[in-house]
N, C-alpha and C positions, 0 to 999 in steps of 0.2 A: 598133548596139551598144551598148547602156546600159553605165554606168560598171561594175555589178557583174558582167555578163557579161565584162566587157573585164579586170577583176580574174582571175576564175575562166581564162581562157584564157590569161593570162599565167604564172599559177600552172602550168599545165600544161608549157606552153613552155620554162618557166624551168626545172624539175624535167627535162623530157627534154634541158636543155642541159647539166645539172650533171652527169648520169650520162653523158653521151658526153665532156665532159671527163674524170671520170675513170677512164675509159676506158686513158685516157695517163698514162704515169709522168711525174712531175711535170721530171723534167731534159728532156723532151723539150719542154715549153713552156715552160722558164725563159727570161728575158731579151727575150720578144716586146712591142712594140711594135705595137699595132694601132689605124690610124684607123677610127673606126666608124662616124662620122655626119659630115656636112660641112652645116651649118647653114645653110637659105635666109632671109634677111632676111624676104623678101616673106610667105612661107608658114607658117614654122617660129619667128618672131624669131632673132635675132644676138647674136655679140659679148658673151660671157659673160665679165665683169669680174670683180671680187670683191667677196664672198668665196663668192658664187655656188654654195654647200653642196648636194650632192645627198646625199638622205638614200634609206636602203632602205627601203620600207614592209613591212607585215606581209604581203604577198604575193610578197616577195623581188624586187619590180619596184624600179628606181630612178626618182626624181622630183626635179625640180629646175626653175631658171627662167630665161629669156632677158630679158636687160634691156632690148633694144632691137629695131627689127624696121619693116618699111616695110608697105605697105599695109593688110592684113587684119590684119598683127601687130604696127601701128606702137607700139602702148604697151608692149607685150613680153609674154612668154607663161610658162603652165605645161607642161611637156612630161613625158614618162615612158619610159623606155627599157628594153627588156628582152631579151637575148639569147636567140634569132638572132631574133624577132621585129623589132626594131627600135625606130626612133621614133615616139612619137606625141603630140602637138600636143593637149594637154588642156584648156586655156582660154587665152582672151585677153583680156587688159583694154581696159577702155575709157575707161581717163581718171579717170570717177566712182569707180570704184574701185581704182584707183593706176594709177601709169604709171613705169616703168622699177625692175621688182623686182629689184634688184641682190643681193638676199639669199641667192636660193637656196632653202632648206627644211629644219625642223627637224623629226622626228617627234615629235607627241605621244604620251600615253601611251591615250588615245584611239583612236588607229590613224589621226587627222587629220592634217595637215601643215601647219606655222606659217610666215609668212614677215612681208615687209615691200616696199613700193615707195618707192623715194627720192623721188618726186613722187607727181601726182595726188591723187584725193579732193577733197571740196568745198573745202578751203582751198590747196589745190596743193602742200603740204607735205609729203605722205607719208600712206601709211595701213599699218596691221599687219591683215594677213586669216590668214582660215583657209579651207582646201582640204579638203573633204568630199564625198563622192559625186560628183567631176568637176565641183563648182560652188565660187566663193567668196564669202566672205561676210566684209564689214568689220569690225573689233573696233573699230578706232579710227581717227578721222583727224585727223593732227598738226596745228597750227595755229602753230609757230612761238612760242607763247607760252610759257607756265612747262613744257609740257608735250614743247617743244622739237623738233625739224625734220629733214627730211630722212635717215628712218633706213636706212643700209645693211646690216644685221644681222636675220637673223631670231629673234625672239623663242624664249626653253628654257622647259618646264614642270617644274615641280617638282609633287612628290609630294602634295603639296595643291589642285593643280588649277590653281595660281593659274602663268601667262606672263610671264617677265621679258626684259628686252631694252634696250635702247641706241640713243641719237640720234644723226648725226653731228656736225650742227653746226649754226648758225641763227643766231638772234640771241645765243644763248648758250653756254656751251659744255655738249658733249654730257652730257643725261640720261638715268637708269635709270630706267626704268617698269615697272610692274605691272597685269597686267588679269587681275582676279578672273574665275572661271566665271562670275558673275553679270553680266559686262562692266563693272564698273564701271573705270576705271583712275583710277590716280596714281601722283605721281613721287616714289619713295622715297630717289634720290642723285642727286647733281651730280658729272660727272666734272673730271678735272684740265684735261682738254683734248677736243677732238674723237675719235670713233673709227669706225673700222668693222669692228670686229671684233667675233663674236658673242661671248656669255659663255659659258665652262664651268663646267658645277656640278663640282666637285671631289667626290673619297670623305668629305671632313669636313664636308659640309653648304654650303659655301659657293662663291659665283661667282669665277671670278677673269677678267680681259681685259687688254686694253692699251688704252695712247691714246698717238695719235702726237704729242703736247706735254706740256707739264708736268711736274710733278717737280721736283727740286732746279737742274737744267741747262735745264729746260724742252727738253728731247730725247726725252721718251715717257716712258712708265712700264707696270711690271704693279700691276695692282690686285688686292686679295680686295673681296669684297661680301657681307656677310651678307644675307639675304631680309627682314631688317627696315630694310636701308637703312644699314646703318654700314659704309664705305669706308675703307679701308688701303692707300696707296700701298706695296705690298711691295719694289717697286726702283723708283730714277729712274736710265737709262740718263746715263754719262758719256761725252761726247761723244769724250774723248779717247782712250778706250781700250775701248770696247764696242760702239759703232755706235749710231745713232739711228734713228729714227721707225719704234716697231716697228708696220708696221699689220696683219702677220697676227696671228692667236690665238693663245694659249697651249694645249700637250697635255698633260694627265696621263698619263703612262704608267706602263708595268705595275711600275716601280721607285718611284711614288708621286710623281716629281720632276715637274716641268712644265719642257715644251721651245718653243723659239721662236725666231723670225727678228727680225731688223733689216732694214731695207730701204737703210739708207744706211750712211758714212764705217765705222769699224773699220781695220785696219792698212793695206788696199787700198784703204778709200771704194767697198767694193762692197756692204757690209753682213754679218751675221754669225750665227751659229747659237749660242743663249747655253740655258743651264741653270739652273733656279730651284728651291728648297725653299720649302716654306709658310712656314719661319722666314727666310727671305729672304737665306740661303747663294746666292750666284751666281755665275756661271762662265762664262767664254766659252768655247764647245768648239770655233769654227773663225771662221777668218776666210775669207771668200770672195775667191779674190787671184789665180785661174787662168782665163784663159779659156775653157778645158775645164768648168770648173765652173761657168760662170754668174753672173748678181750680179741685184742688185733683187727681192730676193724678198716677195712679198706673201702669200704663200702659210703655213700654219699645218703642223704634222706629220698622220699616223697612222703609226702602229706598228703591222709586219708581225710574224708567229707567228716570226720569226726575230730579235725585238726590237730590230730596225732601225728609224731612223726616216725615213720616205719625204715626198718635199715636191717642189716647183718651182722656177724663179728664172725671172722673165720675161725676163728681157734675158740677154744674153751668148752664152755657150757659144762653140764652134766656129764656128757660122753666125751668133750673133748674134739668134736668134730663142727663147733660152733654154734650161733642161736641165729634164730630170726625174734627181733625184739620192735617194740615201739618204746616210743617215750614222750609226754608231753613237753609244749614249748616254754614250760616254769620249771623243767627238770625236778618234780616232785614225787614223780609216778614214772619207774621204769617198769617193764613189763615183757617177760622171755616167753612169748608165745609158742615157739617150736625150738625142741635141742635136735639138731641135726646127728642121725645115729648109722652113718655111713651106708646101710642097704636103701635107705630113703636119697642119698644126699649127705654130702660133706664137703667142707671148706668152702663154702660161700665165698668169693669176694668182690662179685657184681653188687652193682647199685642195684635195686628192684624197680619194678616198673610197674606203675598202678593203672591198666588199662578202664577206659570209661567207664565199664561193666560194673566197676566198684573189685573186682579182684584182685591181685597181687600177683604180678609173677617174677619168677626168682631163676638165678643160675647158681648151680652148683659145680665148683671144680673137679669134684671126683666124686666116688662114689655111685650106687645104684646097683640094684638087685642083677642088673644084666650088660651082656657085651662087655665083661673086665673092668666093671667101675669107672668108668671114663669119663664120670660127670651127667647132672640130671637138670633136666629144665621143671621148675616145680612151679605150683600157684598155692596162694595163701587165700580163702575166703573168710573176713572178718566180720561181714555183715557189712560191709561200706557201702553206700548209697551210691548209684549211678551220678554223672555226673558229665557235664559238657569239658572240654578242654581246647584252647586255642592254641594257636602255632604260634604269635606274637602278643604279649602281653601289654604293649602301648603302641602308640601312634594317636595321627592327627584326624580331625574329622576329613573324611575320603579315603583315606586307608583300606584299603580291603585286605579281609582277614580269614583264614579260614578256621573252622571248628570242628570237631571230631567227635563221635559220639555215637550213639546206635536208637534206631528208631526214628530216625529224622524224612522217612517220605511221609509227605502230609503236612511236614511243618507250615503252620501258619503265624510264625513269626520270631522275628529274633529283636530282642531288646536290648538297649545296651542299661542299665539302671532301667528307668523308666521310660525313655526315649526308644522309639520303634526304629529297626534299621531297615535296608533294602535288602535283600539276599537271597541267595541261588540253590536249590538242595541237587547236590551233585551227586548224590546216592543216599542210600540209610544209614551210612555212617558219617559221611561227611557234608559239610555245607559250606557256601563261601556269604561273608557280610561286610558290608561297609560302614565303618564308621560315622553315623550321624552327625549333623551338625544340632548342635546343642547338648550332646551327651557329655555327663561328667562322669568321672572317675567313679564305675562302679562294677560289679560281679555282669556277667550277659547271662543271657536265659533262652534257653530254645523253647519252643512252645510247639510241643510235639504230641501228636494224637495219645501216645503210651504213658502222657506225664511230662510235664517240664523237667529239663536238664538245664544246669546251671552251674557255671563254673566254681570252681572252691576259692578261685584269685578276683581280687578287681583287676577291670584292663583299665590301664593309665591314658586319660584322654590327652593329646599332648597340646599347646598352643597351633 
């Protein structure tokens, strides 16, 4: 089966699965953790660490990477997962094109996926790559010169087609790089310290990210970066009160604020949850402090239709293997939703993926009941509503954006707030729409036969 046929079959399978799920009331599905797949190091790749982002494609299928393996998968792999058909290994790295894809993938505006490997390539210092049509092309081989080395995070794409990413470390602190559509590579900024967290593009048009060190106390930072390379430290973590070593990324929530975690320190020395505004206003929402809550968070957040933030801890919990939890944006309520137990997954490090069906998917680095405890792909169904997701969160009238979801076949409209937009249905899981004249900043709604789907965040209309 070629890649095109594979994608087509996944679309059909996924549509049937969503229809089947929609036949049951949300209360019957709420709070269900499911071990979906046990990785096999020899054939699949294994041990997904962090950030290991999974990305939902135009076809509605999830795509990701596994950073290690044995035998035919010894350099790491790219995989796809579509319920109920399951897991497929799409690509195996060979060392020359990269080794150890810790990054996971991000979806580009062209429908392709982008990622990095921490090692491999001709210089053995890592690569940036593009996955399209089932094959990988190397965009850059890092040399540990001025370009940095050992990238962990995947690059992200901006509306002008450029890709922006970060390197972890090497002979220099982390670098911020840009890859132009022509393939030209350039370094645009030097970070305060090393980083393993992906950049996040906010609705102000700037990137935000974290470093594990640097700042006023050399305990970590949150920084803002323009596409021209202007970098500003928005917050320096104070070890005495705020926690240290923010390894995971920040996430911009529906309220426009940023949320993230520190992996260490805090009042109980188990890490913290923080809130940050673009102007630098900072607050600690929670100190991890009980056995049940977990500790040592390496992951970022996703926000559900209930407005709560969902994430995992990589250690602690009742069984000592980490937790899946949610917290509200005021920090007044943290709930442990699942205690990892090793047979069904252990030590989750990767940021969760919220599928537009409302199901949360994640990766555990170890555990599982089969294949030597090489890691687990899991889901959590908390009864969250299906929604539409935008590939771009800000733009001027006339800008074309992509919309991910399901049940789009036969859609009758796309509204930016109360203003109708022109649109094209590409598939049951993907629509393109043009930002209409007269639109104001608002949520976007797809008028679909099976029920309207609305974005969780507002789209910001730029002048």
